[in-house]
C-alpha positions as CSV (number, residue, x, y, z in Angstrom):
1,M,-2.2,-3.4,0.3
2,K,-5.3,-1.3,-0.1
3,L,-8.3,-1.0,2.1
4,N,-10.5,-2.2,-0.8
5,D,-8.6,-5.5,-0.7
6,L,-9.3,-6.1,2.9
7,T,-13.0,-5.3,3.2
8,T,-14.0,-9.0,3.4
9,Q,-11.6,-9.6,6.2
10,F,-13.0,-6.7,8.2
11,D,-16.5,-7.9,7.4
12,A,-15.6,-11.4,8.8
13,L,-14.7,-9.6,12.1
14,G,-18.0,-7.9,12.1
15,V,-16.4,-4.5,11.4
16,G,-18.0,-2.3,8.8
17,V,-15.8,-0.2,6.6
18,A,-16.5,3.3,5.3
19,G,-14.4,6.1,3.9
20,M,-14.9,9.8,4.6
21,T,-13.8,12.9,2.7
22,Y,-14.6,16.6,2.4
23,D,-14.9,16.3,-1.3
24,S,-18.1,16.9,-3.2
25,P,-20.5,14.1,-3.9
26,E,-19.6,14.3,-7.6
27,L,-15.8,13.8,-6.9
28,I,-16.7,11.0,-4.5
29,K,-18.6,9.2,-7.2
30,E,-15.9,9.8,-9.8
31,F,-13.3,8.3,-7.4
32,D,-15.5,5.3,-6.5
33,D,-16.2,4.5,-10.1
34,K,-12.5,4.9,-11.1
35,W,-11.1,2.7,-8.3
36,D,-14.1,0.3,-7.9
37,I,-14.4,1.2,-4.2
38,K,-16.2,-1.6,-2.4
39,F,-17.3,0.4,0.7
40,P,-19.4,3.5,1.2
41,V,-17.5,6.9,1.1
42,L,-19.2,9.6,3.1
43,K,-19.0,13.4,2.9
44,D,-17.7,15.1,6.1
45,V,-19.8,18.3,6.0
46,D,-17.7,21.3,7.3
47,G,-15.0,19.0,8.8
48,Q,-17.2,18.1,11.8
49,H,-15.9,14.6,12.1
50,V,-12.3,15.5,11.4
51,D,-12.4,17.9,14.3
52,A,-14.4,15.6,16.6
53,W,-11.9,12.8,15.9
54,G,-8.8,15.1,16.4
55,I,-7.3,14.3,13.0
56,R,-7.3,17.8,11.3
57,N,-4.0,18.7,9.7
58,Q,-3.0,21.8,11.6
59,E,-0.5,22.9,8.9
60,Y,-3.3,24.6,6.9
61,G,-5.2,27.6,8.2
62,P,-8.5,29.2,7.2
63,G,-8.4,30.4,3.6
64,T,-5.8,27.9,2.4
65,F,-6.2,25.1,-0.1
66,G,-5.9,22.4,2.6
67,Y,-8.0,23.9,5.3
68,R,-10.1,21.2,7.0
69,I,-8.0,18.5,5.4
70,P,-7.5,15.6,7.8
71,Y,-4.4,13.6,8.4
72,P,-4.9,10.4,6.4
73,G,-6.1,7.9,8.8
74,V,-8.4,5.2,10.2
75,V,-10.8,5.4,13.1
76,L,-12.3,2.3,14.7
77,M,-15.6,3.1,16.4
78,S,-17.9,1.0,18.5
79,P,-21.5,0.6,17.6
80,K,-22.2,3.3,20.2
81,G,-20.0,5.8,18.4
82,E,-17.1,5.5,20.8
83,I,-13.6,5.8,19.3
84,L,-11.8,2.5,20.2
85,A,-8.6,3.3,18.2
86,K,-7.3,5.6,15.6
87,W,-4.4,5.5,13.2
88,A,-3.5,8.9,11.6
89,E,-0.4,9.8,9.7
90,K,1.2,13.2,9.7
91,G,1.3,14.9,6.3
92,Y,-0.8,13.7,3.4
93,R,1.5,11.3,1.5
94,S,1.7,8.6,4.1
95,R,-1.2,6.1,4.6
96,A,-1.9,3.6,7.3
97,D,-0.3,0.1,7.0
98,W,-3.6,-1.8,6.4
99,K,-2.2,-5.2,7.4
100,K,-1.1,-3.7,10.7
101,V,-4.4,-2.0,11.2
102,L,-6.2,-5.3,10.5
103,R,-4.1,-7.1,13.0
104,E,-4.7,-4.5,15.7
105,V,-8.5,-4.4,14.9
106,R,-8.6,-8.2,15.4
107,T,-7.0,-7.8,18.8
108,I,-9.4,-5.0,19.8
109,V,-12.6,-6.7,18.7
110,A,-11.5,-10.0,20.4
111,E,-11.0,-8.3,23.8
112,P,-13.8,-9.1,26.2
């Protein structure tokens, strides 16, 4: 299951979906076009969000190919910008289980 396939279910919960990457705007557009991405993909300038959210992959230091690369993950934020939950996978080959994330988001947004 891909995030693209679940955007309407997140929308129904009142949760907006966006992706974020350190890639160039040209690569982002190429990826969006190739995979018909149905949500905005934003550029994380200088890894500011990766660091603020605590999901930087520490295996890569300055000057290496993967410097500033995040662990693949998901961050659920409140409208005020507070992190309500995050799911980040070590390495770069694993991805979040989107069905599990959707179930947990349902629980979080339903809480009073």
